N, C-alpha and C positions, 0 to 999 in steps of 0.2 A: 834452635827451634825445629820441631818436627811437625809436619803437616801430614795428616792422613785423611784420605777420602775414599769411600767405597762407592763404586759406580757399578750399577747393574747394566749389563749390555744384553738386551733381549736377543734370543736366538731368532734367526731369520725364519719366517714361516713360508718363504718362497721355496718351491720345489720344482726346479727345472728338469727337463728330460735327462740332462747329463748328471744329475744328482749332486751338483755342487752347491745348490741352494742360494745362488746370488740373485739379487733383485734387479729388475730393469734390464735395459738393453746395453750391450757392450758398445761404447762409442765408436769402435773400429769395426763393428759388425763381424766379430771374430768368435768362433766357437773353438774352445781349446781341444787339442787332440787328446787321445786316450792317455798318453804318458803324462801330459800336463795336468789333466783332470785327476789322475791318480795321485800326483804330487800335491795338488791342492787339498784333496781329501786327507792325505797323510798329514800334511801340515796342520789342518784344522783338528784332526784327532790328537795331535801333539799338544795343541793349544788347550784342548779340553782335558788333557791329562789321561787320555785313554791309552796312549802308547808313550813310552819314554822318548824324550828328545835326544838327538845325537849331540854329544859334546866332544870336542877335540882339543888336544893340548898344543897342536901346531898346524900350520897350513899343510905341511908335508903329510901329517897323519890324516888329515881330511882328504887330501889328494889321493893318497893310497886307498882309502876306503871308497872313494868315488870310482876308482878303476878296478875294483874287485867284484 
């Protein structure tokens, strides 16, 4: 048996100063640094299909890419 369901996830309308678009307050009262904010934006762009996601065949390949 195959069950398929389509779920629409509305885009966040929140627009914080850091451009990450999250709503509400961080429970730890933490604002991400520039590198973390850039990584979050890149991940969200990958999820939207705007840039290709990175795929690796092994942990060694991923580790090598991380250090280049």
